[in-house]
Each structure stands twice: as C-alpha cells, then as structure tokens.
N, C-alpha and C positions, 0 to 999 in steps of 0.2 A: 813621806816624805822620805827619803831615803838620805843613808848617810855613807859618802865615800871615802876613800882615802887615794891622793894623789902620788903616784913616785913617778920620780923621773930617771930615766935610764943614764948608764955612765957614759958622758959624755964622747964624742966623734972626736967634735971639735973648739973652738974657743966660744964659739956661738951657742949659747943655751936657747934662742930661740927657734933655730933652727931644728934642733930636736925637740920641740913643742908637740908634732905629731904624733910623736912617739912617748910620749906619757898615758901611762898604767892608770883606770879608775876601779879600784877594787870596790864594789858594792859590802855593808856590813848587812848581815840578813841571813837567813834561809836559803838556799842552794837546789831547786827540787831536780837539777840535773846531776849535780855530784850528789843524793839521795841514792836516785834511781839508775843512774848508771854509773856508779864509784870507779872503775878500773879507767874507762873510757874516757870521761870529764879528768881525771887527773893527767888522761895522755893528750888528751885535750890540748889542755894547761902549762903541757912540758914539766909536769908535776916528777921528774924519773924518781929521787929521790924518797920522798913520800910514798908514790908506787909501790916500790921496793918495800920498805916500811909496813905499809899496806896489806902484802900480799904476804910477807912474814908474819903478821901477825895473825890472817884469818888464816895459814896453812898450821900455825901452829895451835891456835883457837880449836880449829878442827879436829884436829889430831887429837888433841885435849882432849873433848867430849865425846871422843869415840872411842878414846882407851876408855874413858869412867862408864860408855854404853850406856851415854846420855842419848835420847831420840831423837830422829830427825828433825821433829818439830821445833825442840829446843836446840839444834844446833842452827836451823834456819831463822829463828827468833833473835838469837848471837847474832849472825851474819848481817840482819836487818838491823838491830839495833848499832853495830858499829858502820853502817851505812849512814843510820840517823846522825850519830856523831858528826860525822864526815860534811853530812851534808848542815849540820848546825857550824863547823869551825873549816867552812871550804875561804873563806875570808884568808883567817886567818892563815889558812897552809898556803895560799898562795901568796900574800905578803910574806911570809917564810922563805920562798922560793925565791920571790924578788930580792930581797935583803942578800940572799946567800949568794944570787950575780951581779952583787954591786947595785942595784938600783936605789935609789934616795929616794925617804916618805918626805915630801913637798908638804904634806898635811891634809888637815881633814874639810869637806865641803858638803853640804847638800842639796840637793834638793829633789824636785815631782818626778824626774827620771835622768837618764844620764845624760842627756843633752844638756838638761835647766843645772845639770850638776857642773857639766863643763863649763857656760858659759860666764856661770859665776866664779867657777877660779881664775880660768882664764883673765873675766874683766882684772880681776884685782893684781893678779898675778902681770899681767902686763904693765898696769900702773907699777910695780915695782921694779920693773926688767929696766935697767941701765939702757941710754939711750944707744941706738946705735948708731956707729961710725957713721953712715950712708946718710943718716936722718937730715928734712930739710931745716935750713937756720931761722925760719920761719913756723916752727909751729902753728895750729892753728890749736884758741880756746880753749880749757878741758870743759867738757858737757859737766851740766850740774850732776851730781852724785846721785842714782835710782836710789842706795839704800842710804839709811842714817849712818853717820859714823861707828865704829865699833867701839865699844867701852875699853874703857882702861884695863891694860891686863892684872893681873891679881897682884905681881910685885909691883908695881905702881899704884895702885889703890887702896893696898892692905885689907882686902878683901876676900875671902876663900869661898871657893864654889859659886851658884848661880845666882846668887845674891847681888840687888842693883846696886850703881855706885853710889856712893850716898850723894844726896842733895839733887840727883839726874832727874829728868823727867819720868814720868810712871805711862 
C-alpha cells in the first residue's frame, strides 16, 4: 500500500471544489525515473531550483574529484550515488517545490494505487466540504459509511503513537 500527500493549488476563485481536479498526489517512496534520468525527471516536474542546485553540486564534485586525481570509476560511482539519493528523496523534492509555489498540504492518504488513494481522499474531503449554494434543498440521506470512524486524535484521547484508544474494540 502506498502513502501519498495531497496538495491543493492556490485557489483561483472562492470555490475550492472547482480546483479539486488540480490537486496533486505525491507518493512516498523510491522514484525509479528520478534515479535513472535525474535531470530529465526534474525538468518534467518543473523543479527548476532543484535542477540548478543538482547541476552545481554535480559540477563541483566532478571538478573536485578530477583535481584530486580520482579514477573515472570513482567519479561515476559518486554520480550514481547522488542519483540514488535523488531517487529516494524525489517525493520530498516535489513537496518542497509545491510548497514554494504556494500549494497547501491537505493531508496524507494511503491506497493500493493512485486511483484508490484519490477515491479515499475525495470521499472524506467532499463530506467535510461546505455545501454549495446551488445544492438541492432535499439532499438524499447519507449512505452508510464504508469505513469505521477514525479513532480520536492524540490531543483528545491522551494517547501518543499508534496505540489503540482505551476501551475500543480490537
């Protein structure tokens, strides 16, 4: 099961529901394309500042290793290790760029794939969204919940970590 963070773009208008299709889900985990094609992956995701920093670091390390007289094998290994680091931190780099552009982190959701995570997120998000002004006066009765209610937060229950709520069913 994958874990995603959900990011909301800066709102264009007063209606947040209109911008819901622009939400971005950033997966936690290793990104193979970021490892294999690092600069192209950065360009594809418009990570301009990250790309410039990456190129400066690669150029400085390459120059320093050549001045020291390192073998080309060592220089290649250092480049691969930096690409490996980018592959592991690709999600964090995307979150950094989104935050710099004014996007807001709405929360974390998990799912078997992106579609499942989107479905789970929007099921909860739409229930919490304020009713639209054009909504019908006789809404249909709510459907039974597909998931059990979430446990109380740590602030209300006094429990820290992943321990169950006292007296809750197992």
